[in-house]
Biopython code that builds the backbone (N, CA, C, O; Angstrom):
import numpy as np
from Bio.PDB.StructureBuilder import StructureBuilder

atoms = [
    (1, "MET", "N", (3.441, 14.674, -1.889)),
    (1, "MET", "CA", (3.570, 13.436, -1.589)),
    (1, "MET", "C", (2.636, 12.407, -2.503)),
    (1, "MET", "O", (2.976, 11.265, -2.810)),
    (2, "ALA", "N", (1.459, 13.015, -2.852)),
    (2, "ALA", "CA", (0.671, 12.127, -3.653)),
    (2, "ALA", "C", (1.301, 11.877, -5.020)),
    (2, "ALA", "O", (1.064, 10.863, -5.675)),
    (3, "ARG", "N", (2.073, 12.803, -5.394)),
    (3, "ARG", "CA", (2.373, 12.658, -6.703)),
    (3, "ARG", "C", (3.837, 11.754, -6.826)),
    (3, "ARG", "O", (4.247, 11.343, -7.912)),
    (4, "LEU", "N", (4.458, 11.549, -5.690)),
    (4, "LEU", "CA", (5.538, 10.695, -5.421)),
    (4, "LEU", "C", (4.949, 9.338, -5.406)),
    (4, "LEU", "O", (5.509, 8.366, -5.912)),
    (5, "LYS", "N", (4.012, 9.309, -4.919)),
    (5, "LYS", "CA", (3.257, 7.827, -4.668)),
    (5, "LYS", "C", (2.677, 7.358, -5.974)),
    (5, "LYS", "O", (2.169, 8.138, -6.780)),
    (6, "PRO", "N", (2.766, 6.074, -6.157)),
    (6, "PRO", "CA", (2.434, 5.640, -7.395)),
    (6, "PRO", "C", (0.824, 5.435, -7.212)),
    (6, "PRO", "O", (0.066, 5.601, -8.168)),
    (7, "CYS", "N", (0.417, 5.111, -6.081)),
    (7, "CYS", "CA", (-1.130, 4.995, -6.053)),
    (7, "CYS", "C", (-1.666, 5.922, -4.927)),
    (7, "CYS", "O", (-1.559, 5.582, -3.749)),
    (8, "HIS", "N", (-2.173, 6.949, -5.249)),
    (8, "HIS", "CA", (-2.815, 7.785, -4.313)),
    (8, "HIS", "C", (-4.114, 7.349, -3.858)),
    (8, "HIS", "O", (-4.273, 7.159, -2.653)),
    (9, "LEU", "N", (-4.950, 7.188, -4.573)),
    (9, "LEU", "CA", (-6.361, 6.747, -4.231)),
    (9, "LEU", "C", (-6.327, 4.964, -3.747)),
    (9, "LEU", "O", (-7.017, 4.490, -2.844)),
    (10, "LEU", "N", (-5.510, 4.320, -4.464)),
    (10, "LEU", "CA", (-5.656, 2.929, -4.321)),
    (10, "LEU", "C", (-4.365, 2.498, -3.477)),
    (10, "LEU", "O", (-3.796, 1.407, -3.520)),
    (11, "ASP", "N", (-3.986, 3.801, -2.571)),
    (11, "ASP", "CA", (-2.902, 3.284, -1.609)),
    (11, "ASP", "C", (-3.231, 2.063, -0.916)),
    (11, "ASP", "O", (-2.356, 1.236, -0.659)),
    (12, "LEU", "N", (-4.662, 1.871, -0.542)),
    (12, "LEU", "CA", (-4.901, 0.725, 0.166)),
    (12, "LEU", "C", (-4.588, -0.506, -0.444)),
    (12, "LEU", "O", (-3.922, -1.371, 0.125)),
    (13, "VAL", "N", (-5.101, -0.629, -1.721)),
    (13, "VAL", "CA", (-4.861, -1.814, -2.680)),
    (13, "VAL", "C", (-3.246, -2.080, -2.769)),
    (13, "VAL", "O", (-2.838, -3.241, -2.818)),
    (14, "CYS", "N", (-2.393, -1.037, -2.787)),
    (14, "CYS", "CA", (-1.105, -1.372, -2.740)),
    (14, "CYS", "C", (-0.421, -1.607, -1.677)),
    (14, "CYS", "O", (0.687, -2.135, -1.761)),
    (15, "PHE", "N", (-1.030, -1.213, -0.357)),
    (15, "PHE", "CA", (-0.449, -1.405, 1.021)),
    (15, "PHE", "C", (-1.089, -2.596, 1.542)),
    (15, "PHE", "O", (-0.468, -3.186, 2.425)),
    (16, "VAL", "N", (-2.264, -3.093, 1.153)),
    (16, "VAL", "CA", (-2.991, -4.245, 1.805)),
    (16, "VAL", "C", (-2.021, -5.306, 1.685)),
    (16, "VAL", "O", (-1.597, -5.864, 2.698)),
    (17, "PRO", "N", (-1.630, -5.634, 0.516)),
    (17, "PRO", "CA", (-0.810, -6.857, 0.320)),
    (17, "PRO", "C", (0.596, -6.880, 0.961)),
    (17, "PRO", "O", (1.276, -7.895, 1.111)),
    (18, "PHE", "N", (0.930, -5.656, 1.310)),
    (18, "PHE", "CA", (2.289, -5.421, 1.855)),
    (18, "PHE", "C", (2.216, -5.775, 3.415)),
    (18, "PHE", "O", (2.972, -6.595, 3.936)),
    (19, "TRP", "N", (1.243, -5.081, 4.089)),
    (19, "TRP", "CA", (1.107, -5.228, 5.555)),
    (19, "TRP", "C", (0.336, -6.437, 5.665)),
    (19, "TRP", "O", (0.261, -6.877, 6.812)),
    (20, "LEU", "N", (-0.217, -7.043, 4.827)),
    (20, "LEU", "CA", (-0.922, -8.489, 4.965)),
    (20, "LEU", "C", (0.194, -9.324, 5.250)),
    (20, "LEU", "O", (0.225, -9.994, 6.282)),
    (21, "VAL", "N", (1.174, -9.335, 4.356)),
    (21, "VAL", "CA", (2.358, -10.349, 4.417)),
    (21, "VAL", "C", (3.195, -10.112, 5.589)),
    (21, "VAL", "O", (3.686, -11.086, 6.160)),
    (22, "PHE", "N", (3.406, -8.962, 6.001)),
    (22, "PHE", "CA", (4.043, -8.518, 7.181)),
    (22, "PHE", "C", (3.310, -9.058, 8.529)),
    (22, "PHE", "O", (3.909, -9.735, 9.365)),
    (23, "GLY", "N", (2.030, -8.704, 8.637)),
    (23, "GLY", "CA", (1.160, -9.221, 9.598)),
    (23, "GLY", "C", (1.309, -10.907, 9.799)),
    (23, "GLY", "O", (1.352, -11.491, 10.882)),
    (24, "SER", "N", (1.363, -11.414, 8.677)),
    (24, "SER", "CA", (1.333, -12.910, 8.724)),
    (24, "SER", "C", (2.548, -13.340, 9.606)),
    (24, "SER", "O", (2.543, -14.248, 10.438)),
    (25, "PHE", "N", (3.568, -12.539, 9.282)),
    (25, "PHE", "CA", (4.769, -13.022, 9.770)),
    (25, "PHE", "C", (4.800, -12.421, 11.650)),
    (25, "PHE", "O", (5.759, -12.697, 12.371)),
]
sb = StructureBuilder()
sb.init_structure("model")
sb.init_model(0)
sb.init_chain("A")
sb.init_seg("    ")
for serial, (resi, resn, name, xyz) in enumerate(atoms, 1):
    if name == "N":
        sb.init_residue(resn, " ", resi, " ")
    sb.init_atom(name, np.array(xyz, "f"), 0.0, 1.0, " ", f" {name:<3s}", serial, name[0])
structure = sb.get_structure()
């Protein structure tokens, strides 16, 4: 799964902006 993911250790930095925008809505 980590290999498929573009950001394994930085999954937070890549997801933070995503869930942040969704949470705003």
